[in-house]
N, C-alpha and C positions, 0 to 999 in steps of 0.2 A: 615187200608186197603185202605180207600178212599184217604187218604193222599199220599199213595204210588202210587195209580193210577194217581193222579194229577202229581206227579213228572215224572212218566213214559210218560205222555202225553206231558209235556213241553220238555222233552228230545227228543221225537219223532218229535215235531214241530221244535226244534233247528236243528236236523239232516236234516229235509226236507229243511230248510232255507239255511243251509250250502251247501247242495247239489246243490241248485238252484243258488247259488251266482256265477256270472261270474267273471273271473279274470279281474283285472283292465287293461284298454287299455295301451299299451306301449307308453312311452313319447318319441316322435321323435324331440323334440324341438332342441336339440343339433345338430341333423343332419340337420334340416332346417337352423340353424344358420351357420354351418360350410360347409355343403354340399361338402364332399370330392368327387373328380372325379376319383382319382387314389389311389391304395393301394399297398404298398410294403410289401411283406410277408417275415419276417426274418426266417431263419432256427430255428426250435423250440429248446428251452432248454429241455434237456432230463433228467428226474428224474427216468426213468425206467431202468431196467437192460438190455434192448435190445439196443445194440449199433447202430443198423441200423434204429431205430425208427424215428429220426428226418428227415432223407432224404426220407424215405418211406412215412411218413406223408406229407412231403412237395409236393410230386407228386400228392396228392389227393385234395389240397386245391384251386388251381387256378381256376378250372373249375366252381365250385359253386359260387365263388366271381364274375367271369366274367359274368355268367349267371344272377346274381343279378343286373347287370348293372354297373359294375366298370371296369376300366382299371387296370389290374394286371401286374405289372412289371415281366418279366420272372424270375422265381425263381432261375434257374440254373445260369443265367448270373449275377444276384445280388450276389449269393453265391460266385461265382468266383471273382467278382469285389472286394468284401469285404476281401476275403482271400489274394488277391494280394496287398491289401492296409493295411496289418498288423493285420487282425482280423481272425485267423484261426479257431476259434470254435464258435458255436452258443452263448455260454455264453458271449464271448467277443463281438460278433456282437450286443447283446442286450444292451450293455453299450454305443453304439455310440450315440452322441447327436442328438436330433430331428432336431436341427438347421443344422447340417452337412448333414443329410439325405435330408432335403429340399433343401439345397444349391447345393449339388453334384449330387443328383439323381432326385429331383424334385417331390417327392411323396407328395400327400396331406395328407395321413394317413399311419400309420404303423400298421401291425398286429403282435402282440407278442403272441406266443403260448408256453405253458409250458406243456410237456407230463409228466404225473404222473404214468401211467400204459400202457403196451403195450405187445402183444404177446400171445402166446398159453399158456393156463393154463391146465395142465393135472392132472386129478384125478383118482381114481381107476377105475371107470366105465364110465368116461365121459371126455370130453375135451371142452374147450371153447376159442375162440379168443376174446381178450378184447382190447379195445382202450379207454383211458380216458385222457382228456386234458382240459386246460383252455385257452381261447383266449381273447385278449384285443385289440380293435382298438383305436388308439390314433392319435389325430390331430397333425400334425408336426409343425404347426405354433404357437399354444398355449399350447400344452401338454394336452389338454382336452381329457378325455376318452370318446369316442363317443359310444362304444358298448362293451359288454362283453358276453361271452357264455361259457357254460359248454358242452364240447363235450364228449359224451359217446356212445359207441356201443359195442355189443358182438354178437358172432356167436356161438350158442350152438351146439355142436357135440355130444350130449348125445346119447349113443347107445341104440337101442331098439331091440336088437337081442333076440331071444328066447334061451332056453337052461339053464334057471336059472342063478345062480351066476357065474358058470364056463363059460357059454356062454357069459355073460356080460363082464367078465374080458377078455376073448379072443377078443370079439368085440372091447373093449376099446383099447387093444394093437394094433389091426389093424388100428384103427382110429387115435391113436397117431403117428403110422408110417406114415400113409397118411397125418396127420397134419404137420409132419416135412417136407414132401415133397411139400405140397400145402399150401402156406401162405395165410390165409384168412384175415389178418389184413388190407391190402389195401382196400379190399371190405368193411370191417367194418368201416374203417376211412371215406371212401366216403359217406357211409350211415349216419354216425354220423355228419359229416360236413353238410350234406344236412339238417338234422333234426334241428341242431342248428341254421343254417343261415336262414332257412325258417320257424322257429317256429312262430306260429301265434301271440303269445303274447310277445315273448322275442327275436325274430329273427332280423336279420340285415335289416334295411329299404332299399327299392329299390334305386339303384343308378341312375345316369343320363342316362346311356345307356341301361337301361332295355327295352326290347321289350314290347310294350303293349300287355296284354293278348288277346288271340283269343276271338272273341265274341261267347257267348253261342248260340248254334243252337236251 
């Protein structure tokens, strides 16, 4: 009995220690070494079933990067430029060499995004808008990966109507019809981008054009 109490005590101490351990500080040494000023965002590679996902996502990423302090090349103009130069799809755009990007566009870094899940997920009594992607920021001069982030967000539209199971099913049908008319994925993507880029431990370091924070009153 006493031995069991000792074991439980050590487990309790280990749990307290684990809970109090702070995550390690992120290593910004690569950023301090390369210090990218500008970012080119390529249209994402799409591994989801939603054909419009790449360009819907593309409309949500420039703002948080610019607010982080980087010059972001206009995504629509870059997309058009690459298509006019023989790269009609995002998959082909991702194969262009970093040397050519630096030579012809002048970007310091390229953001590669791969979408793995996107869109409305309908269940019997609920629905959810889901965005899941991976992002990598690569230095165009050396090919060094400067940052990576997992981008995930969801918007739960679970129905809370009364009326038992029948009421829940009817409410779910209404929500699914509404969900087909109102696409929540851009909003989810914007939130997910912000969370990944501004994450306190794994986020993107501030760029050279970041406004200084306002002083605390």
